One Martini backbone bead per residue (centre of mass of N, CA, C, O) as a GRO file, in nm:
protein
  459
    1MET     BB    1   8.836  13.597  12.408
    2ASN     BB    2   8.968  13.322  12.499
    3THR     BB    3   8.994  12.983  12.488
    4LEU     BB    4   9.016  12.925  12.791
    5MET     BB    5   8.761  13.075  12.879
    6VAL     BB    6   8.565  12.917  12.703
    7ALA     BB    7   8.625  12.638  12.826
    8VAL     BB    8   8.533  12.707  13.110
    9VAL     BB    9   8.246  12.794  13.043
   10LEU     BB   10   8.162  12.522  12.915
   11LEU     BB   11   8.207  12.345  13.161
   12VAL     BB   12   8.003  12.491  13.340
   13LEU     BB   13   7.764  12.443  13.148
   14VAL     BB   14   7.766  12.138  13.157
   15ALA     BB   15   7.714  12.111  13.461
   16LEU     BB   16   7.449  12.269  13.463
   17ALA     BB   17   7.288  12.107  13.255
   18TYR     BB   18   7.302  11.836  13.395
   19GLN     BB   19   7.153  11.928  13.654
   20VAL     BB   20   6.896  12.016  13.519
   21GLY     BB   21   6.819  11.740  13.404
   22LEU     BB   22   6.808  11.588  13.668
   23VAL     BB   23   6.606  11.759  13.827
   24ARG     BB   24   6.370  11.746  13.620
   25SER     BB   25   6.334  11.440  13.607
   26ARG     BB   26   6.281  11.392  13.909
   27ARG     BB   27   6.038  11.579  13.934
   28VAL     BB   28   5.865  11.429  13.724
   29ALA     BB   29   5.874  11.153  13.868
   30GLY     BB   30   5.740  11.264  14.140
   31ALA     BB   31   5.473  11.378  14.010
   32VAL     BB   32   5.452  11.076  13.852
   33PRO     BB   33   5.447  10.779  14.005
   34ALA     BB   34   5.272  10.594  13.803
   35GLU     BB   35   5.486  10.683  13.590
   36ARG     BB   36   5.727  10.571  13.383
   37MET     BB   37   6.039  10.629  13.293
   38HIS     BB   38   6.215  10.591  13.005
   39SER     BB   39   6.463  10.742  13.139
   40ARG     BB   40   6.733  10.816  13.291
   41PRO     BB   41   6.866  11.090  13.442
   42GLY     BB   42   7.140  11.089  13.288
   43TYR     BB   43   7.013  11.130  13.004
   44HIS     BB   44   6.884  11.406  13.065
   45GLY     BB   45   7.152  11.546  13.121
   46LEU     BB   46   7.281  11.495  12.840
   47LEU     BB   47   7.056  11.635  12.679
   48ALA     BB   48   7.108  11.915  12.802
   49VAL     BB   49   7.394  11.941  12.697
   50LEU     BB   50   7.322  11.923  12.392
   51ARG     BB   51   7.122  12.181  12.402
   52ALA     BB   52   7.341  12.390  12.530
   53ALA     BB   53   7.656  12.348  12.471
   54VAL     BB   54   7.668  12.289  12.167
   55PRO     BB   55   7.554  12.559  12.052
   56ALA     BB   56   7.763  12.740  12.192
   57ALA     BB   57   8.012  12.615  12.057
   58ALA     BB   58   7.919  12.668  11.764
   59VAL     BB   59   7.926  12.975  11.780
   60TYR     BB   60   8.231  12.997  11.838
   61VAL     BB   61   8.334  12.849  11.584
   62VAL     BB   62   8.211  13.042  11.377
   63TRP     BB   63   8.365  13.291  11.475
   64ARG     BB   64   8.653  13.179  11.426
   65VAL     BB   65   8.610  13.156  11.117
   66VAL     BB   66   8.459  13.455  11.040
   67GLY     BB   67   8.564  13.691  11.220
   68GLY     BB   68   8.848  13.763  11.119
   69PRO     BB   69   8.791  13.826  10.815
   70LEU     BB   70   8.574  14.037  10.872
   71ILE     BB   71   8.751  14.242  11.026
   72ASP     BB   72   8.967  14.277  10.810
   73ASN     BB   73   8.780  14.394  10.591
   74MET     BB   74   8.683  14.638  10.761
   75VAL     BB   75   8.963  14.763  10.804
   76LEU     BB   76   9.038  14.794  10.502
   77GLY     BB   77   8.787  14.976  10.436
   78GLY     BB   78   8.905  15.219  10.636
   79ILE     BB   79   9.133  15.266  10.449
   80PRO     BB   80   9.290  15.455  10.258
   81VAL     BB   81   9.358  15.424   9.929
   82GLU     BB   82   9.661  15.541   9.934
   83HIS     BB   83   9.732  15.303  10.172
   84LEU     BB   84   9.643  15.065   9.987
   85PRO     BB   85   9.739  14.780   9.883
   86ALA     BB   86   9.738  14.574   9.591
   87ASP     BB   87   9.875  14.349   9.729
   88ASP     BB   88   9.809  14.070   9.914
   89PHE     BB   89  10.072  14.044  10.071
   90GLN     BB   90  10.077  14.341  10.174
   91ARG     BB   91   9.807  14.327  10.321
   92GLN     BB   92   9.894  14.110  10.526
   93ALA     BB   93  10.124  14.280  10.644
   94LEU     BB   94   9.945  14.514  10.738
   95LEU     BB   95   9.762  14.344  10.926
   96GLN     BB   96   9.992  14.259  11.107
   97ARG     BB   97  10.066  14.540  11.210
   98ILE     BB   98   9.786  14.611  11.321
   99GLY     BB   99   9.763  14.371  11.514
  100ASN     BB  100  10.013  14.439  11.682
  101LEU     BB  101   9.915  14.724  11.765
  102ALA     BB  102   9.648  14.625  11.902
  103SER     BB  103   9.813  14.417  12.107
  104GLY     BB  104  10.105  14.575  12.189
  105PHE     BB  105  10.316  14.531  11.993
  106GLY     BB  106  10.591  14.560  11.829
  107LEU     BB  107  10.753  14.770  11.584
  108MET     BB  108  10.888  14.837  11.277
  109GLY     BB  109  10.891  15.130  11.331
  110GLU     BB  110  10.671  15.385  11.274
  111ALA     BB  111  10.354  15.459  11.321
  112GLN     BB  112  10.098  15.551  11.146
  113GLY     BB  113   9.804  15.706  11.143
  114PHE     BB  114   9.630  15.488  10.993
  115GLU     BB  115   9.727  15.256  11.178
  116GLN     BB  116   9.611  15.360  11.443
  117ALA     BB  117   9.317  15.373  11.345
  118ALA     BB  118   9.297  15.072  11.266
  119ALA     BB  119   9.358  14.958  11.547
  120GLU     BB  120   9.115  15.083  11.687
  121THR     BB  121   8.905  14.947  11.507
  122MET     BB  122   8.983  14.659  11.575
  123ASN     BB  123   8.926  14.669  11.878
  124ARG     BB  124   8.629  14.751  11.851
  125LEU     BB  125   8.537  14.504  11.684
  126ARG     BB  126   8.627  14.287  11.880
  127GLY     BB  127   8.452  14.374  12.118
  128THR     BB  128   8.182  14.352  11.972
  129GLY     BB  129   8.211  14.056  11.886
  130HIS     BB  130   8.239  13.935  12.172
  131ALA     BB  131   7.966  14.030  12.274
  132ILE     BB  132   7.790  13.891  12.065
  133VAL     BB  133   7.890  13.603  12.118
  134ALA     BB  134   7.818  13.590  12.419
  135ALA     BB  135   7.516  13.638  12.371
  136ALA     BB  136   7.467  13.398  12.181
  137MET     BB  137   7.561  13.176  12.379
  138ALA     BB  138   7.361  13.244  12.605
  139THR     BB  139   7.104  13.208  12.434
  140ALA     BB  140   7.152  12.912  12.348
  141ALA     BB  141   7.169  12.796  12.635
  142ALA     BB  142   6.894  12.898  12.743
  143ALA     BB  143   6.722  12.759  12.530
  144GLY     BB  144   6.809  12.469  12.600
  145LEU     BB  145   6.718  12.471  12.897
  146ALA     BB  146   6.422  12.546  12.844
  147TRP     BB  147   6.357  12.304  12.668
  148THR     BB  148   6.416  12.091  12.881
  149TRP     BB  149   6.220  12.192  13.104
  150ARG     BB  150   5.952  12.173  12.920
  151SER     BB  151   5.993  11.872  12.768
  152THR     BB  152   5.999  11.704  13.019
  153THR     BB  153   5.895  11.363  13.030
  154PRO     BB  154   5.825  11.035  13.072
  155ALA     BB  155   5.838  10.999  12.738
  156THR     BB  156   6.121  11.088  12.708
  157ARG     BB  157   6.382  10.994  12.473
  158ALA     BB  158   6.683  11.039  12.584
  159ARG     BB  159   6.848  10.787  12.514
  160ASN     BB  160   6.805  10.789  12.209
  161LYS     BB  161   6.921  11.074  12.157
  162VAL     BB  162   7.202  11.029  12.275
  163GLU     BB  163   7.279  10.781  12.099
  164ARG     BB  164   7.248  10.932  11.833
  165ALA     BB  165   7.464  11.145  11.890
  166VAL     BB  166   7.696  10.947  11.922
  167GLN     BB  167   7.675  10.825  11.642
  168VAL     BB  168   7.731  11.088  11.490
  169ALA     BB  169   8.010  11.136  11.616
  170LEU     BB  170   8.140  10.880  11.510
  171ILE     BB  171   8.094  10.937  11.212
  172LEU     BB  172   8.255  11.198  11.204
  173CYS     BB  173   8.525  11.080  11.292
  174SER     BB  174   8.546  10.883  11.055
  175THR     BB  175   8.530  11.099  10.834
  176VAL     BB  176   8.783  11.250  10.911
  177ALA     BB  177   8.978  11.015  10.863
  178ILE     BB  178   8.904  10.971  10.565
  179LEU     BB  179   8.953  11.263  10.463
  180THR     BB  180   9.246  11.277  10.542
  181THR     BB  181   9.343  11.053  10.357
  182VAL     BB  182   9.238  11.178  10.098
  183GLY     BB  183   9.394  11.444  10.121
  184ILE     BB  184   9.676  11.324  10.115
  185VAL     BB  185   9.653  11.185   9.841
  186LEU     BB  186   9.578  11.435   9.671
  187SER     BB  187   9.827  11.604   9.736
  188MET     BB  188  10.028  11.397   9.619
  189LEU     BB  189   9.903  11.350   9.339
  190GLY     BB  190   9.927  11.632   9.217
  191GLU     BB  191  10.240  11.660   9.244
  192ALA     BB  192  10.310  11.395   9.098
  193LEU     BB  193  10.194  11.478   8.825
  194ASN     BB  194  10.388  11.713   8.787
  195PHE     BB  195  10.639  11.537   8.781
  196PHE     BB  196  10.547  11.350   8.535
  197ARG     BB  197  10.574  11.595   8.332
  198ILE     BB  198  10.896  11.590   8.359
  199VAL     BB  199  10.909  11.284   8.439
  200SER     BB  200  10.923  10.976   8.358
  201PRO     BB  201  10.782  10.695   8.491
  202THR     BB  202  10.992  10.498   8.386
  203ASP     BB  203  11.242  10.642   8.510
  204PHE     BB  204  11.139  10.625   8.802
  205PHE     BB  205  11.059  10.311   8.845
  206PHE     BB  206  11.330  10.192   8.657
  207GLY     BB  207  11.553  10.344   8.761
  208THR     BB  208  11.921  10.328   8.868
  209THR     BB  209  11.939  10.650   8.919
  210TRP     BB  210  12.025  10.870   9.196
  211ASN     BB  211  12.016  11.228   9.088
  212PRO     BB  212  11.839  11.514   9.148
  213ARG     BB  213  12.073  11.732   9.045
  214PHE     BB  214  12.037  11.642   8.760
  215GLN     BB  215  12.102  11.826   8.452
  216THR     BB  216  12.060  11.938   8.155
  217VAL     BB  217  12.150  12.200   7.964
  218ASP     BB  218  11.877  12.199   7.766
  219GLY     BB  219  11.632  12.083   7.956
  220ALA     BB  220  11.593  11.805   7.957
  221ALA     BB  221  11.536  11.516   8.068
  222GLN     BB  222  11.581  11.362   8.344
  223THR     BB  223  11.810  11.072   8.471
  224GLY     BB  224  11.816  11.093   8.823
  225PHE     BB  225  11.504  10.943   8.914
  226GLY     BB  226  11.564  10.662   9.023
  227MET     BB  227  11.405  10.440   9.272
  228LEU     BB  228  11.538  10.157   9.307
  229PRO     BB  229  11.759  10.215   9.521
  230LEU     BB  230  11.554  10.303   9.741
  231MET     BB  231  11.378  10.047   9.745
  232ALA     BB  232  11.601   9.850   9.809
  233GLY     BB  233  11.684   9.977  10.077
  234THR     BB  234  11.410   9.960  10.221
  235LEU     BB  235  11.368   9.646  10.197
  236LEU     BB  236  11.632   9.559  10.326
  237ILE     BB  237  11.593   9.688  10.606
  238ALA     BB  238  11.312   9.572  10.666
  239GLY     BB  239  11.397   9.272  10.645
  240ILE     BB  240  11.604   9.276  10.875
  241ALA     BB  241  11.410   9.375  11.092
  242MET     BB  242  11.215   9.131  11.075
  243LEU     BB  243  11.426   8.908  11.139
  244VAL     BB  244  11.451   9.024  11.430
  245ALA     BB  245  11.151   9.086  11.540
  246VAL     BB  246  10.968   8.839  11.495
  247PRO     BB  247  11.100   8.618  11.664
  248LEU     BB  248  11.138   8.776  11.927
  249GLY     BB  249  10.851   8.882  11.963
  250LEU     BB  250  10.696   8.611  11.948
  251MET     BB  251  10.849   8.456  12.168
  252THR     BB  252  10.785   8.659  12.390
  253ALA     BB  253  10.476   8.629  12.377
  254ILE     BB  254  10.463   8.327  12.438
  255TYR     BB  255  10.602   8.332  12.709
  256LEU     BB  256  10.420   8.538  12.860
  257SER     BB  257  10.136   8.378  12.799
  258GLU     BB  258  10.233   8.051  12.858
  259TYR     BB  259  10.500   8.042  13.082
  260ALA     BB  260  10.492   8.274  13.257
  261ALA     BB  261  10.475   8.421  13.537
  262HIS     BB  262  10.309   8.670  13.685
  263ALA     BB  263  10.557   8.815  13.800
  264THR     BB  264  10.724   8.819  13.540
  265ARG     BB  265  10.515   8.963  13.357
  266ALA     BB  266  10.484   9.229  13.527
  267TRP     BB  267  10.799   9.325  13.445
  268VAL     BB  268  10.871   9.245  13.149
  269LYS     BB  269  10.662   9.395  12.971
  270PRO     BB  270  10.731   9.693  13.049
  271VAL     BB  271  11.027   9.677  12.962
  272ILE     BB  272  10.973   9.627  12.661
  273GLU     BB  273  10.784   9.880  12.614
  274VAL     BB  274  11.005  10.096  12.648
  275LEU     BB  275  11.120  10.077  12.357
  276ALA     BB  276  10.874  10.241  12.226
  277GLY     BB  277  10.962  10.527  12.386
  278ILE     BB  278  11.208  10.565  12.231
  279PRO     BB  279  11.372  10.763  12.048
  280THR     BB  280  11.496  10.738  11.730
  281ILE     BB  281  11.757  10.909  11.774
  282VAL     BB  282  11.872  10.713  11.983
  283TYR     BB  283  11.896  10.472  11.799
  284GLY     BB  284  12.083  10.609  11.596
  285PHE     BB  285  12.313  10.662  11.794
  286PHE     BB  286  12.351  10.366  11.876
  287ALA     BB  287  12.424  10.271  11.591
  288LEU     BB  288  12.671  10.465  11.541
  289VAL     BB  289  12.847  10.401  11.827
  290THR     BB  290  12.791  10.072  11.857
  291VAL     BB  291  12.683   9.874  11.636
  292GLY     BB  292  12.864   9.948  11.401
  293PRO     BB  293  13.149   9.892  11.526
  294PHE     BB  294  13.081   9.600  11.607
  295LEU     BB  295  13.026   9.487  11.321
  296ASN     BB  296  13.301   9.569  11.204
  297GLY     BB  297  13.469   9.394  11.399
  298LEU     BB  298  13.332   9.123  11.337
  299GLY     BB  299  13.406   9.121  11.036
  300THR     BB  300  13.712   9.117  11.078
  301MET     BB  301  13.719   8.843  11.228
  302LEU     BB  302  13.561   8.695  10.969
  303GLY     BB  303  13.652   8.840  10.690
  304LEU     BB  304  13.460   9.091  10.669
  305GLU     BB  305  13.299   9.371  10.502
  306ILE     BB  306  13.173   9.592  10.747
  307ARG     BB  307  13.004   9.863  10.776
  308ALA     BB  308  12.908  10.086  11.008
  309THR     BB  309  12.736  10.206  10.766
  310SER     BB  310  12.450  10.006  10.715
  311ALA     BB  311  12.192   9.797  10.661
  312LEU     BB  312  12.251   9.618  10.905
  313THR     BB  313  12.254   9.829  11.124
  314ALA     BB  314  11.972   9.950  11.074
  315GLY     BB  315  11.811   9.677  11.092
  316VAL     BB  316  11.882   9.588  11.378
  317VAL     BB  317  11.782   9.840  11.529
  318MET     BB  318  11.497   9.841  11.414
  319GLY     BB  319  11.421   9.565  11.529
  320ILE     BB  320  11.445   9.647  11.825
  321MET     BB  321  11.230   9.874  11.812
  322ILE     BB  322  10.980   9.668  11.699
  323ILE     BB  323  10.932   9.450  11.914
  324PRO     BB  324  10.690   9.567  12.081
  325PHE     BB  325  10.478   9.558  11.853
  326ILE     BB  326  10.471   9.245  11.852
  327SER     BB  327  10.470   9.145  12.148
  328SER     BB  328  10.228   9.305  12.264
  329LEU     BB  329  10.009   9.234  12.056
  330SER     BB  330  10.043   8.925  12.060
  331ASP     BB  331   9.988   8.890  12.361
  332ASP     BB  332   9.699   8.995  12.357
  333ILE     BB  333   9.589   8.787  12.153
  334ILE     BB  334   9.668   8.521  12.296
  335THR     BB  335   9.509   8.581  12.569
  336GLN     BB  336   9.219   8.572  12.400
  337VAL     BB  337   9.225   8.289  12.389
  338PRO     BB  338   9.044   8.045  12.476
  339LYS     BB  339   9.075   7.817  12.734
  340ALA     BB  340   8.918   7.578  12.609
  341MET     BB  341   9.127   7.515  12.383
  342ARG     BB  342   9.351   7.427  12.570
  343ASP     BB  343   9.201   7.211  12.734
  344GLY     BB  344   9.127   7.030  12.492
  345SER     BB  345   9.419   6.964  12.407
  346LEU     BB  346   9.515   6.849  12.682
  347ALA     BB  347   9.289   6.627  12.700
  348LEU     BB  348   9.403   6.483  12.422
  349GLY     BB  349   9.739   6.488  12.488
  350GLY     BB  350   9.868   6.751  12.462
  351THR     BB  351  10.105   6.957  12.476
  352ARG     BB  352  10.201   7.272  12.527
  353SER     BB  353  10.353   7.309  12.259
  354GLU     BB  354  10.128   7.190  12.079
  355THR     BB  355   9.911   7.390  12.160
  356VAL     BB  356  10.052   7.642  12.063
  357ALA     BB  357  10.109   7.549  11.759
  358LYS     BB  358   9.798   7.413  11.687
  359VAL     BB  359   9.597   7.633  11.845
  360VAL     BB  360   9.679   7.921  11.935
  361LEU     BB  361   9.820   8.043  11.683
  362PRO     BB  362   9.595   7.996  11.473
  363ALA     BB  363   9.381   8.163  11.634
  364ALA     BB  364   9.588   8.431  11.644
  365LEU     BB  365   9.677   8.508  11.352
  366PRO     BB  366   9.535   8.772  11.275
  367GLY     BB  367   9.673   8.946  11.497
  368ILE     BB  368   9.965   8.882  11.418
  369VAL     BB  369   9.950   8.998  11.136
  370GLY     BB  370   9.885   9.283  11.228
  371ALA     BB  371  10.148   9.326  11.389
  372ILE     BB  372  10.341   9.284  11.150
  373LEU     BB  373  10.228   9.506  10.973
  374LEU     BB  374  10.296   9.737  11.166
  375ALA     BB  375  10.600   9.682  11.162
  376VAL     BB  376  10.645   9.722  10.860
  377SER     BB  377  10.543  10.013  10.845
  378ARG     BB  378  10.752  10.119  11.047
  379ALA     BB  379  11.005  10.040  10.883
  380ILE     BB  380  10.945  10.195  10.619
  381GLY     BB  381  10.902  10.490  10.780
  382GLU     BB  382  11.179  10.517  10.874
  383THR     BB  383  11.451  10.767  10.935
  384MET     BB  384  11.671  10.827  11.161
  385ILE     BB  385  11.829  10.561  11.152
  386VAL     BB  386  11.903  10.581  10.851
  387VAL     BB  387  12.056  10.850  10.856
  388LEU     BB  388  12.285  10.738  11.070
  389ALA     BB  389  12.326  10.403  10.973
  390ALA     BB  390  12.317  10.363  10.636
  391GLY     BB  391  12.487  10.618  10.469
  392ASN     BB  392  12.344  10.754  10.223
  393ALA     BB  393  12.348  10.540   9.958
  394PRO     BB  394  12.214  10.545   9.627
  395VAL     BB  395  12.232  10.213   9.572
  396LEU     BB  396  12.223   9.915   9.385
  397THR     BB  397  12.180   9.667   9.639
  398ALA     BB  398  12.211   9.334   9.829
  399ASN     BB  399  12.422   9.431  10.038
  400PRO     BB  400  12.419   9.463  10.386
  401PHE     BB  401  12.729   9.584  10.419
  402GLU     BB  402  12.626   9.835  10.281
  403ALA     BB  403  12.545  10.136  10.180
  404VAL     BB  404  12.228  10.311  10.202
  405SER     BB  405  11.900  10.408  10.094
  406THR     BB  406  11.583  10.574  10.131
  407VAL     BB  407  11.284  10.715  10.083
  408THR     BB  408  11.262  10.893  10.341
  409VAL     BB  409  11.538  11.030  10.316
  410SER     BB  410  11.486  11.160  10.038
  411ILE     BB  411  11.252  11.336  10.125
  412VAL     BB  412  11.410  11.506  10.324
  413ASN     BB  413  11.627  11.609  10.128
  414GLN     BB  414  11.422  11.751   9.919
  415LEU     BB  415  11.272  11.928  10.178
  416THR     BB  416  11.529  12.082  10.243
  417GLY     BB  417  11.481  12.390  10.264
  418ASP     BB  418  11.466  12.589  10.002
  419GLN     BB  419  11.188  12.546   9.777
  420ASP     BB  420  11.081  12.466   9.445
  421PHE     BB  421  10.753  12.349   9.352
  422ALA     BB  422  10.842  12.342   9.024
  423SER     BB  423  11.053  12.125   9.066
  424ALA     BB  424  11.174  11.807   9.049
  425GLN     BB  425  11.341  11.805   9.318
  426SER     BB  426  11.069  11.840   9.489
  427LEU     BB  427  10.838  11.664   9.353
  428VAL     BB  428  10.964  11.378   9.414
  429ALA     BB  429  10.861  11.352   9.704
  430PHE     BB  430  10.561  11.291   9.624
  431ALA     BB  431  10.617  11.035   9.464
  432LEU     BB  432  10.742  10.880   9.701
  433GLY     BB  433  10.501  10.898   9.896
  434LEU     BB  434  10.297  10.756   9.710
  435THR     BB  435  10.453  10.490   9.699
  436LEU     BB  436  10.435  10.427  10.001
  437PHE     BB  437  10.125  10.416  10.012
  438VAL     BB  438  10.091  10.177   9.817
  439MET     BB  439  10.255   9.974   9.976
  440THR     BB  440  10.072   9.975  10.227
  441LEU     BB  441   9.815   9.888  10.081
  442VAL     BB  442   9.918   9.615   9.983
  443LEU     BB  443   9.975   9.501  10.262
  444ASN     BB  444   9.684   9.510  10.360
  445VAL     BB  445   9.560   9.327  10.145
  446VAL     BB  446   9.731   9.076  10.205
  447ALA     BB  447   9.650   9.049  10.503
  448LEU     BB  448   9.348   9.008  10.454
  449VAL     BB  449   9.373   8.749  10.289
  450VAL     BB  450   9.516   8.578  10.501
  451VAL     BB  451   9.313   8.610  10.732
  452ARG     BB  452   9.067   8.496  10.584
  453LYS     BB  453   9.176   8.217  10.520
  454TYR     BB  454   9.242   8.126  10.824
  455ARG     BB  455   8.974   8.195  10.964
  456GLU     BB  456   8.791   7.980  10.816
  457GLN     BB  457   8.923   7.727  10.970
  458TYR     BB  458   8.818   7.846  11.283
  459GLU     BB  459   8.482   7.896  11.241
   0.00000   0.00000   0.00000
C-alpha cells in the first residue's frame, strides 16, 4: 500500500462522499417540500466528505506513524538472541538489511538464515498490517457515509459544521507555523547555550577577531570567536543593497501605479518580477565575472582602489536582486489606495506629483514599510552572492571597497563537512543563527512601531 495508491483512493472517496451528501440532501429537500433546508446541498456534500474521508485519512496517518516501529519490534523479537545485536545502532543496521532483503534490494554479502526468516516475517506482517489498515479505512469511510445518510434532515446545520471544521483547520495551520518557529528557536537556543558554556558571551558579541579554528594549547577559552567583523560585514552589504533597491524599487512602483499606461504596465511589471525568479547563484556568478571587474576598472579610472570581490560588489548585485520585492509589493499597496483620495487631492488643486507625495504614499506607508522590511530580511539572510562576491574576509571595516564576510557565510563555513557538534567550532553556527533571528525580530518590532505611528494619522 504505497502513498500514491492511498492518495488516489482518498480522492475517489472524497468524490463519492460529496455525491452522497448532495444526493441525500436533495432527496430530503424533495421529500419535505414545505420545510426549508437550513444549508445548501454543497455544504451537505462537504459535511459527508469530512465524515468519511477525514477519518479514513486519519487511520492511514496513524498507521504510518506507529506501524513501522511496531513491525520492526516484532521482527526483532523473532530473531534468536545469539544473533541480536546489543547496540542500538547495530540493530538499526540489521533492520535495514532485513528491510532491503524483504523489498528485494541487493545486500552486501550473503544473507544469513535468520535474516531470510526475519525478511519473510517482515513481509508477512506488512501484508497483514496493510490488510487491517485497508479494512479500518473502509469501515471508517462506510460509517461516515452511513452517518451522513441517516442523519441528514432539513434542520441539519451542515454549513455551520463545515465552517467550524474550516476554522479548526486554519487554527491548526497557524499553530503549526507558530510551533515551527518555536522549535527552530529552541533548537538554536539549546546549542547556543552549549556554545556559551565554552566561549564567553562577552568575547562572542564584542570580540573583534573571527578565527574559529584558533585554540590555545592548554585548552583555555578561545579568543577567536568575535562576531563584530561578521556583523559589520552583514550590515554593510545589506545597507548598500538597500541604498540600491529602495529608491529604484519605490520609484518603479510609483511609475507603474501612477504614471505608466496600462499597456506599458502589462509588460514592464512581469519583466521586473523575473528578477525575483533568478537563482541567487546566478547573481553571484554575475557579480563575480561582470560587476566586480567593472567596479574595479571604474575605481582605477577614478583613482580609487576597489577590489573586484568587495562589499560594494555584493551589495550592488544584492540590491538588484531585491528590487522586485520592493517594487512589486509597493505597487500592489499603492494601487489599493482608494481612488477617492486621489480625486479629492486633484479637486483641491494638487498636481499629480503632489498627490503622490502627500496623499498616496502616506496612505500606503504601512505596506511600503512591510515591503522594505521583507527586502532587509532578504538582504541579511543572503548567502550565495556574498560567498562569491564579497571576498570572505572576516575583518572589521567600514570601507565598502574592501573584502568582508557575513554571518550567513560563516554559518555555512562552520557547518560544512564532518563536524563534531560538541566543539565550539560547530556550535558557534547556532549562536550566529540565533543572533540573526533576534536581529530580524527587532526589525519587525521597529517596523510595527513605525507603521502604527503613521497609520494613526490617516485613520
